[in-house]
MARLUM-17061 format. One record per residue (C-alpha): x negated, y negated, z negated; residue in three letters; chain. Coordinates in steps of 0.25 Angstrom, whole numbers, plus 5000, padded with zeros to 4 digits. Each point is the difference from the previous one (the first is absolute). Example, Ala and Ser with C-alpha at 12.3 -4.5 7.8 and 13.67 -1.06 7.14 Angstrom:
BEGIN
@X 4951&Y 5018&Z 4969&code ala&unit A
@X 4994&Y 4986&Z 5002&code ser&unit A
This chain:
BEGIN
@X 5039&Y 4766&Z 5156&code met&unit A
@X 5008&Y 5011&Z 4995&code ser&unit A
@X 5015&Y 5002&Z 5003&code pro&unit A
@X 5010&Y 4996&Z 4990&code thr&unit A
@X 5006&Y 5013&Z 4994&code pro&unit A
@X 5014&Y 5003&Z 5002&code leu&unit A
@X 5010&Y 4998&Z 4989&code ala&unit A
@X 5004&Y 5013&Z 4994&code cys&unit A
@X 5012&Y 5006&Z 5006&code pro&unit A
@X 5010&Y 5009&Z 4994&code ser&unit A
@X 4998&Y 5015&Z 5003&code pro&unit A
@X 5012&Y 5000&Z 5009&code leu&unit A
@X 4993&Y 4989&Z 5009&code gln&unit A
@X 4987&Y 5007&Z 5001&code val&unit A
@X 4996&Y 5007&Z 5014&code asp&unit A
@X 4986&Y 5003&Z 5000&code leu&unit A
@X 5000&Y 5002&Z 5015&code phe&unit A
@X 5005&Y 4987&Z 5004&code lys&unit A
@X 4992&Y 4989&Z 5005&code thr&unit A
@X 5006&Y 4986&Z 5001&code glu&unit A
@X 4995&Y 4990&Z 5010&code ser&unit A
@X 4994&Y 4986&Z 4997&code pro&unit A
@X 5012&Y 4994&Z 5007&code gln&unit A
@X 5009&Y 5006&Z 4990&code asp&unit A
@X 4991&Y 4995&Z 4989&code gly&unit A
@X 4994&Y 5013&Z 4997&code gly&unit A
@X 4986&Y 5004&Z 4997&code thr&unit A
@X 5000&Y 5014&Z 5003&code gly&unit A
@X 4998&Y 5003&Z 4985&code glu&unit A
@X 5007&Y 5010&Z 4992&code val&unit A
@X 5001&Y 4999&Z 4985&code ser&unit A
@X 5006&Y 5006&Z 4988&code thr&unit A
@X 5004&Y 4995&Z 4986&code cys&unit A
@X 4990&Y 5003&Z 4989&code asn&unit A
@X 5007&Y 5002&Z 4987&code pro&unit A
@X 4988&Y 4995&Z 4992&code ser&unit A
@X 5001&Y 4984&Z 4999&code pro&unit A
@X 4985&Y 4999&Z 4998&code asp&unit A
@X 4996&Y 5008&Z 5012&code his&unit A
@X 5001&Y 4993&Z 5014&code arg&unit A
@X 5009&Y 5005&Z 5010&code pro&unit A
@X 4993&Y 5009&Z 5011&code leu&unit A
@X 5002&Y 4998&Z 5014&code thr&unit A
@X 4998&Y 5010&Z 5012&code trp&unit A
@X 4996&Y 4994&Z 5013&code ile&unit A
@X 5002&Y 5005&Z 5014&code arg&unit A
@X 4987&Y 4995&Z 5007&code arg&unit A
@X 5000&Y 5008&Z 5013&code ile&unit A
@X 5008&Y 4991&Z 5008&code thr&unit A
@X 4992&Y 5000&Z 5013&code ser&unit A
@X 4992&Y 5010&Z 5009&code arg&unit A
@X 4987&Y 4992&Z 4996&code asp&unit A
@X 5003&Y 5001&Z 4985&code leu&unit A
@X 5003&Y 5015&Z 5002&code his&unit A
@X 4987&Y 5002&Z 5007&code glu&unit A
@X 4993&Y 4992&Z 4990&code ala&unit A
@X 5005&Y 5009&Z 4989&code tyr&unit A
@X 4997&Y 5013&Z 5007&code leu&unit A
@X 4985&Y 4995&Z 5001&code arg&unit A
@X 4999&Y 4996&Z 4985&code ser&unit A
@X 4994&Y 5007&Z 4989&code ser&unit A
@X 5013&Y 5000&Z 4992&code glu&unit A
@X 5006&Y 5009&Z 5011&code phe&unit A
@X 4988&Y 5009&Z 5000&code ala&unit A
@X 5002&Y 5002&Z 4985&code gln&unit A
@X 5015&Y 5004&Z 5002&code phe&unit A
@X 4996&Y 5009&Z 5012&code trp&unit A
@X 4990&Y 5007&Z 4991&code ile&unit A
@X 5011&Y 5002&Z 4990&code phe&unit A
@X 5008&Y 5007&Z 5011&code ile&unit A
@X 4988&Y 5009&Z 5004&code leu&unit A
@X 4997&Y 5003&Z 4985&code asp&unit A
@X 5014&Y 5006&Z 4998&code leu&unit A
@X 4999&Y 5007&Z 5013&code asn&unit A
@X 4987&Y 5007&Z 4996&code ala&unit A
@X 5006&Y 5003&Z 4986&code ser&unit A
@X 5011&Y 5008&Z 5007&code ser&unit A
@X 4992&Y 5009&Z 5008&code glu&unit A
@X 5003&Y 5015&Z 4998&code asp&unit A
@X 5009&Y 4997&Z 4988&code lys&unit A
@X 5015&Y 5004&Z 4998&code arg&unit A
@X 5009&Y 4993&Z 4991&code phe&unit A
@X 4999&Y 5011&Z 4989&code ser&unit A
@X 4985&Y 4998&Z 4999&code gln&unit A
@X 5002&Y 4986&Z 4994&code ile&unit A
@X 4999&Y 5005&Z 4985&code ser&unit A
@X 5007&Y 4992&Z 4988&code pro&unit A
@X 4986&Y 4996&Z 4996&code asp&unit A
@X 4998&Y 4992&Z 5013&code met&unit A
@X 5013&Y 4992&Z 4997&code val&unit A
@X 4998&Y 4988&Z 4991&code thr&unit A
@X 5010&Y 4994&Z 4991&code ser&unit A
@X 5001&Y 4988&Z 5009&code glu&unit A
@X 5003&Y 5010&Z 5012&code met&unit A
@X 5011&Y 5006&Z 4992&code asp&unit A
@X 5006&Y 4987&Z 4997&code ser&unit A
@X 5000&Y 4996&Z 5015&code leu&unit A
@X 5006&Y 5014&Z 5004&code ile&unit A
@X 5010&Y 4998&Z 4989&code ser&unit A
@X 5003&Y 4986&Z 5006&code ala&unit A
@X 5002&Y 5006&Z 5013&code leu&unit A
@X 5009&Y 5011&Z 4995&code ser&unit A
@X 5009&Y 4988&Z 4993&code asp&unit A
@X 5001&Y 4993&Z 5014&code leu&unit A
@X 5005&Y 5013&Z 5006&code lys&unit A
@X 5010&Y 5002&Z 4989&code ser&unit A
@X 5006&Y 4986&Z 5002&code trp&unit A
@X 5005&Y 5004&Z 5014&code ile&unit A
@X 5012&Y 5008&Z 4994&code ser&unit A
@X 5004&Y 4987&Z 4993&code glu&unit A
@X 5002&Y 4993&Z 5013&code phe&unit A
@X 5009&Y 5007&Z 5009&code glu&unit A
@X 5000&Y 4996&Z 5015&code pro&unit A
@X 5011&Y 4991&Z 5004&code leu&unit A
@X 5010&Y 5005&Z 5011&code pro&unit A
@X 4994&Y 4992&Z 5011&code val&unit A
@X 5004&Y 5006&Z 5014&code gln&unit A
@X 4995&Y 4988&Z 5009&code ser&unit A
@X 4985&Y 5003&Z 5000&code val&unit A
@X 4992&Y 5012&Z 5002&code arg&unit A
@X 4988&Y 4996&Z 4991&code phe&unit A
@X 4999&Y 4994&Z 4986&code gly&unit A
@X 5010&Y 5000&Z 4989&code asn&unit A
@X 5001&Y 4987&Z 4992&code pro&unit A
@X 5001&Y 5008&Z 4987&code ser&unit A
@X 4984&Y 5001&Z 5002&code phe&unit A
@X 5000&Y 4985&Z 4996&code arg&unit A
@X 5006&Y 5003&Z 4986&code glu&unit A
@X 4990&Y 5012&Z 4998&code trp&unit A
@X 4988&Y 4990&Z 5004&code his&unit A
@X 5005&Y 4989&Z 4991&code ala&unit A
@X 4999&Y 5009&Z 4988&code arg&unit A
@X 4986&Y 5004&Z 5005&code leu&unit A
@X 4996&Y 4985&Z 5000&code val&unit A
@X 5006&Y 4998&Z 4987&code glu&unit A
@X 4993&Y 5011&Z 4993&code arg&unit A
@X 4987&Y 5002&Z 5007&code ala&unit A
@X 4991&Y 4993&Z 4990&code pro&unit A
@X 5006&Y 5009&Z 4989&code lys&unit A
@X 4998&Y 5012&Z 5008&code leu&unit A
@X 4985&Y 4997&Z 5002&code leu&unit A
@X 4998&Y 4996&Z 4986&code ala&unit A
@X 4994&Y 5014&Z 4997&code gly&unit A
@X 4992&Y 5000&Z 5013&code val&unit A
@X 4991&Y 4988&Z 5000&code cys&unit A
@X 4994&Y 4989&Z 4991&code pro&unit A
@X 5010&Y 4990&Z 4996&code pro&unit A
@X 4993&Y 4989&Z 5008&code glu&unit A
@X 5003&Y 5007&Z 5013&code his&unit A
@X 5014&Y 5005&Z 4998&code val&unit A
@X 5007&Y 4989&Z 5007&code glu&unit A
@X 4990&Y 5000&Z 5012&code glu&unit A
@X 5002&Y 5015&Z 5002&code leu&unit A
@X 5015&Y 4999&Z 4998&code ala&unit A
@X 5000&Y 4993&Z 5013&code gly&unit A
@X 4993&Y 5011&Z 5007&code tyr&unit A
@X 5009&Y 5010&Z 4994&code leu&unit A
@X 5013&Y 4992&Z 5005&code cys&unit A
@X 4994&Y 4999&Z 5014&code ala&unit A
@X 4998&Y 5015&Z 5001&code ser&unit A
@X 5014&Y 5005&Z 5001&code phe&unit A
@X 5006&Y 4993&Z 5012&code gly&unit A
@X 5006&Y 4986&Z 5005&code ser&unit A
@X 5013&Y 4995&Z 4993&code val&unit A
@X 5001&Y 4990&Z 5011&code glu&unit A
@X 4999&Y 5010&Z 5012&code arg&unit A
@X 5004&Y 5013&Z 4992&code leu&unit A
@X 4989&Y 5007&Z 5006&code asp&unit A
@X 4987&Y 5008&Z 4996&code phe&unit A
@X 4987&Y 5003&Z 5007&code gly&unit A
@X 4985&Y 5001&Z 5000&code thr&unit A
@X 4999&Y 4986&Z 4995&code gly&unit A
@X 5007&Y 5003&Z 4987&code his&unit A
@X 4992&Y 5013&Z 4999&code glu&unit A
@X 4988&Y 4991&Z 5002&code leu&unit A
@X 5004&Y 4991&Z 4988&code gln&unit A
@X 5000&Y 5013&Z 4991&code phe&unit A
@X 4986&Y 5003&Z 5004&code ala&unit A
@X 4996&Y 4986&Z 4997&code val&unit A
@X 5006&Y 5002&Z 4986&code leu&unit A
@X 4992&Y 5012&Z 4998&code leu&unit A
@X 4987&Y 4993&Z 5005&code tyr&unit A
@X 5003&Y 4988&Z 4990&code cys&unit A
@X 5002&Y 5010&Z 4989&code leu&unit A
@X 4985&Y 5004&Z 5003&code arg&unit A
@X 4996&Y 4986&Z 5001&code gln&unit A
@X 5004&Y 4997&Z 4986&code cys&unit A
@X 4994&Y 5013&Z 4995&code gln&unit A
@X 5012&Y 5008&Z 4997&code val&unit A
@X 4995&Y 5011&Z 5009&code phe&unit A
@X 4986&Y 5003&Z 5006&code asp&unit A
@X 4995&Y 5010&Z 5010&code lys&unit A
@X 5002&Y 5012&Z 4991&code arg&unit A
@X 5015&Y 4997&Z 5001&code his&unit A
@X 5001&Y 5000&Z 5015&code asn&unit A
@X 5005&Y 5014&Z 5002&code ala&unit A
@X 5011&Y 4998&Z 4990&code ala&unit A
@X 5004&Y 4987&Z 5006&code leu&unit A
@X 5001&Y 5006&Z 5014&code ala&unit A
@X 5006&Y 5013&Z 4996&code leu&unit A
@X 5009&Y 4997&Z 4988&code arg&unit A
@X 5004&Y 4986&Z 5000&code val&unit A
@X 5001&Y 4997&Z 5015&code phe&unit A
@X 5009&Y 5013&Z 5002&code pro&unit A
@X 5010&Y 4994&Z 4989&code lys&unit A
@X 5000&Y 4987&Z 5007&code tyr&unit A
@X 5004&Y 5007&Z 5013&code leu&unit A
@X 5011&Y 5008&Z 4993&code asp&unit A
@X 5006&Y 4987&Z 4995&code thr&unit A
@X 4999&Y 4993&Z 5013&code thr&unit A
@X 5006&Y 5012&Z 5007&code arg&unit A
@X 5012&Y 5000&Z 4991&code ala&unit A
@X 5002&Y 4985&Z 5002&code leu&unit A
@X 4999&Y 5002&Z 5015&code gln&unit A
@X 5011&Y 5011&Z 5000&code gln&unit A
@X 5009&Y 4994&Z 4990&code lys&unit A
@X 5001&Y 4986&Z 5006&code tyr&unit A
@X 4997&Y 5004&Z 5015&code ser&unit A
@X 4988&Y 4990&Z 5000&code leu&unit A
@X 4996&Y 4996&Z 5014&code glu&unit A
@X 4986&Y 5005&Z 5004&code pro&unit A
@X 4992&Y 4987&Z 5001&code ala&unit A
@X 4993&Y 4999&Z 5013&code gly&unit A
@X 5005&Y 5014&Z 5005&code ser&unit A
@X 4999&Y 4995&Z 5014&code lys&unit A
@X 4986&Y 4995&Z 4998&code gly&unit A
@X 4986&Y 5004&Z 5000&code val&unit A
@X 4996&Y 5012&Z 4992&code trp&unit A
@X 5011&Y 5010&Z 5003&code gly&unit A
@X 4996&Y 5011&Z 4990&code leu&unit A
@X 5012&Y 4999&Z 4991&code asp&unit A
@X 5011&Y 4990&Z 4998&code asp&unit A
@X 4997&Y 4996&Z 4986&code tyr&unit A
@X 4986&Y 5005&Z 4996&code ala&unit A
@X 4985&Y 5002&Z 5004&code phe&unit A
@X 4991&Y 5003&Z 4988&code leu&unit A
@X 5006&Y 5014&Z 4998&code pro&unit A
@X 4994&Y 5004&Z 5013&code phe&unit A
@X 4986&Y 4994&Z 4997&code val&unit A
@X 4998&Y 5005&Z 4986&code trp&unit A
@X 5009&Y 5013&Z 5003&code gly&unit A
@X 4991&Y 5003&Z 5012&code ser&unit A
@X 4988&Y 4999&Z 4991&code ser&unit A
@X 5006&Y 5010&Z 4990&code gln&unit A
@X 5000&Y 5010&Z 5012&code leu&unit A
@X 4986&Y 4998&Z 5005&code leu&unit A
@X 4996&Y 5014&Z 4995&code gly&unit A
@X 5013&Y 5007&Z 5002&code ser&unit A
@X 5001&Y 5013&Z 5008&code ser&unit A
@X 5014&Y 5003&Z 4996&code lys&unit A
@X 5006&Y 4987&Z 5006&code ile&unit A
@X 4997&Y 4998&Z 5015&code pro&unit A
@X 5003&Y 4986&Z 5006&code pro&unit A
@X 5011&Y 5007&Z 5008&code asp&unit A
@X 5008&Y 5004&Z 4988&code phe&unit A
@X 5011&Y 4989&Z 5003&code val&unit A
@X 5010&Y 5010&Z 5005&code asn&unit A
@X 4997&Y 5011&Z 4989&code asp&unit A
@X 5011&Y 4997&Z 4990&code ile&unit A
@X 4996&Y 5012&Z 4990&code pro&unit A
@X 4986&Y 4994&Z 5000&code leu&unit A
@X 5006&Y 4986&Z 4998&code ile&unit A
@X 5009&Y 5004&Z 4988&code asn&unit A
@X 4988&Y 5008&Z 4994&code glu&unit A
@X 4990&Y 4989&Z 5000&code tyr&unit A
@X 5007&Y 4987&Z 5000&code arg&unit A
@X 5000&Y 4999&Z 4985&code lys&unit A
@X 4984&Y 5001&Z 5000&code glu&unit A
@X 4996&Y 4991&Z 5012&code tyr&unit A
@X 5004&Y 4986&Z 5004&code leu&unit A
@X 4999&Y 5003&Z 5015&code tyr&unit A
@X 5009&Y 5012&Z 5000&code val&unit A
@X 5010&Y 4993&Z 4991&code asp&unit A
@X 5000&Y 4988&Z 5010&code ala&unit A
@X 5003&Y 5010&Z 5011&code ile&unit A
@X 5011&Y 5006&Z 4992&code gly&unit A
@X 5006&Y 4987&Z 4996&code tyr&unit A
@X 5001&Y 4996&Z 5015&code ile&unit A
@X 5007&Y 5013&Z 5003&code arg&unit A
@X 5010&Y 4998&Z 4988&code asp&unit A
@X 5005&Y 4987&Z 5007&code tyr&unit A
@X 4998&Y 5001&Z 5014&code lys&unit A
@X 5006&Y 5011&Z 5010&code ser&unit A
@X 4996&Y 5005&Z 5013&code gly&unit A
@X 4987&Y 5005&Z 5006&code pro&unit A
@X 4988&Y 4995&Z 4992&code phe&unit A
@X 4993&Y 4996&Z 5013&code his&unit A
@X 5011&Y 4990&Z 5003&code glu&unit A
@X 5002&Y 4993&Z 4987&code his&unit A
@X 4985&Y 5000&Z 4996&code ser&unit A
@X 4992&Y 5000&Z 5012&code pro&unit A
@X 4987&Y 4995&Z 4994&code thr&unit A
@X 5000&Y 5010&Z 4989&code leu&unit A
@X 5003&Y 5011&Z 5010&code trp&unit A
@X 4988&Y 4996&Z 5009&code asp&unit A
@X 4991&Y 5001&Z 4987&code ile&unit A
@X 5004&Y 5015&Z 4999&code thr&unit A
@X 4992&Y 5002&Z 5013&code gly&unit A
@X 4987&Y 4995&Z 4994&code val&unit A
@X 4990&Y 5012&Z 5001&code arg&unit A
@X 4990&Y 4994&Z 4991&code ala&unit A
@X 5009&Y 5002&Z 4988&code gly&unit A
@X 5002&Y 4992&Z 4988&code trp&unit A
@X 4987&Y 4993&Z 4999&code pro&unit A
@X 5002&Y 4993&Z 5013&code lys&unit A
@X 5015&Y 4997&Z 4997&code ile&unit A
@X 4996&Y 4994&Z 4986&code asn&unit A
@X 4989&Y 4991&Z 5007&code asn&unit A
@X 5011&Y 4996&Z 5011&code gly&unit A
@X 5010&Y 4997&Z 4989&code met&unit A
@X 4990&Y 4991&Z 4993&code leu&unit A
@X 4997&Y 4992&Z 5013&code lys&unit A
@X 5015&Y 4999&Z 5003&code met&unit A
@X 5004&Y 4995&Z 4987&code tyr&unit A
@X 4989&Y 4989&Z 5000&code lys&unit A
@X 5004&Y 4996&Z 5015&code ala&unit A
@X 5015&Y 5002&Z 5000&code glu&unit A
@X 5004&Y 4996&Z 4986&code val&unit A
@X 4989&Y 4991&Z 4994&code leu&unit A
@X 4996&Y 4995&Z 5013&code gly&unit A
@X 5013&Y 4996&Z 5005&code lys&unit A
@X 5005&Y 4986&Z 4997&code leu&unit A
@X 5015&Y 5003&Z 4999&code pro&unit A
@X 4996&Y 5009&Z 4988&code val&unit A
@X 4989&Y 4992&Z 4994&code ala&unit A
@X 5007&Y 4987&Z 5000&code gln&unit A
@X 5008&Y 5005&Z 4988&code his&unit A
@X 4989&Y 5003&Z 4991&code ile&unit A
@X 5000&Y 4992&Z 4987&code leu&unit A
@X 4987&Y 4995&Z 4995&code phe&unit A
@X 4997&Y 4996&Z 4986&code gly&unit A
@X 4989&Y 5000&Z 4989&code glu&unit A
@X 4997&Y 5015&Z 5001&code leu&unit A
@X 5002&Y 5002&Z 5014&code phe&unit A
@X 4994&Y 4988&Z 5006&code lys&unit A
@X 5000&Y 4993&Z 5014&code phe&unit A
@X 4986&Y 4996&Z 5004&code pro&unit A
@X 4995&Y 4986&Z 4999&code glu&unit A
@X 4999&Y 4995&Z 5014&code leu&unit A
@X 4990&Y 4990&Z 5005&code lys&unit A
@X 5006&Y 4988&Z 5008&code thr&unit A
@X 4993&Y 4991&Z 5010&code arg&unit A
@X 5002&Y 4988&Z 4992&code lys&unit A
@X 4999&Y 4999&Z 4985&code met&unit A
@X 5015&Y 4996&Z 4997&code arg&unit A
@X 5012&Y 5007&Z 4994&code pro&unit A
@X 5005&Y 5010&Z 5010&code pro&unit A
@X 5014&Y 4998&Z 5007&code val&unit A
@X 5010&Y 5008&Z 4993&code leu&unit A
@X 5008&Y 5009&Z 5008&code gly&unit A
@X 5012&Y 5009&Z 4998&code val&unit A
@X 4993&Y 5008&Z 4990&code ala&unit A
@X 4992&Y 4989&Z 4993&code gly&unit A
@X 4988&Y 5004&Z 5007&code gly&unit A
@X 4991&Y 4993&Z 5010&code pro&unit A
@X 5005&Y 5001&Z 5014&code val&unit A
@X 4991&Y 4990&Z 5007&code ser&unit A
@X 4985&Y 4997&Z 5000&code asn&unit A
@X 4997&Y 5015&Z 4997&code val&unit A
@X 4986&Y 5006&Z 5002&code asn&unit A
@X 5002&Y 5015&Z 5000&code leu&unit A
@X 4987&Y 5002&Z 4992&code asp&unit A
@X 5004&Y 5001&Z 4986&code ser&unit A
@X 4992&Y 4999&Z 4987&code glu&unit A
@X 4993&Y 5014&Z 4999&code gly&unit A
@X 5006&Y 5007&Z 5012&code thr&unit A
@X 4997&Y 5014&Z 5005&code asp&unit A
@X 5002&Y 5004&Z 5014&code glu&unit A
@X 5008&Y 5013&Z 5002&code asp&unit A
């Protein structure tokens, strides 16, 4: 039996990263209003509500397909600079998405931070900015994807820019943007020919917008005391960025204290730009505020080993960590696997509307990692 979809809330009420408990009458679902009366409302469900469900997802073919997408973008970034993404590699849909991201950044100037002195992180004005995003997301995506997928993908777009409840931003939000790109390929807006442009033209524009939000509204790093420890806010720049440097002889792994080199190459490489951004907002010795990145500078085998290590780390410390994965939204294009139960009866619905008991970790069509 399927959970009953939530009533459509107003944009101001939507928090795409909030899960309500069954005791409070919630289903763990998040929905948006669809302006078309003849099209059913779409619902996004948090299905990963326990360690067993998380492990089941990581063993599924659905996860394997998403991981292949991450690997595809990694491979397409190898030995490429931003400037090597020529105009003919960028489709009209990409241009529309990049334009939408530019619009999101331009809105920041319209919502000045409130004079809040009692908290270190998180200015409430971010909620006003995000409310506009929720309101206008379907229109922003109208030129990006087929009409039948606009409402679903709008949910992932809104989930990609931080939590309006906690006023924070982290790798879980970055992950939702990667899911958005994956969904665009699933609905055949993009294919493998467009991977390099997605990683090195679209994704950098997303980073630029999120960094502007982080700085303007002092968004708290989500889970900065947690499990990955590369950067307070992002991870994928180090994955795809290290792939860009696989054949580089001009940029050694120990470049992090070479300010002239950083300034020269940060407009061409994700990894260099990420190091530059850390230096922009953190002070003090690099080895003190970024110890993991500092340790990486001593990898003698160079960028191939670093890139391989980044992929393993992203899979284990972001996708493989329940505190991050529990926020993933699943819908029609980004599916949660069908799980077998020991008894042929409707599953017990948990916090996210997913089965939390009688779970067999073998799912339909699973692949072992």
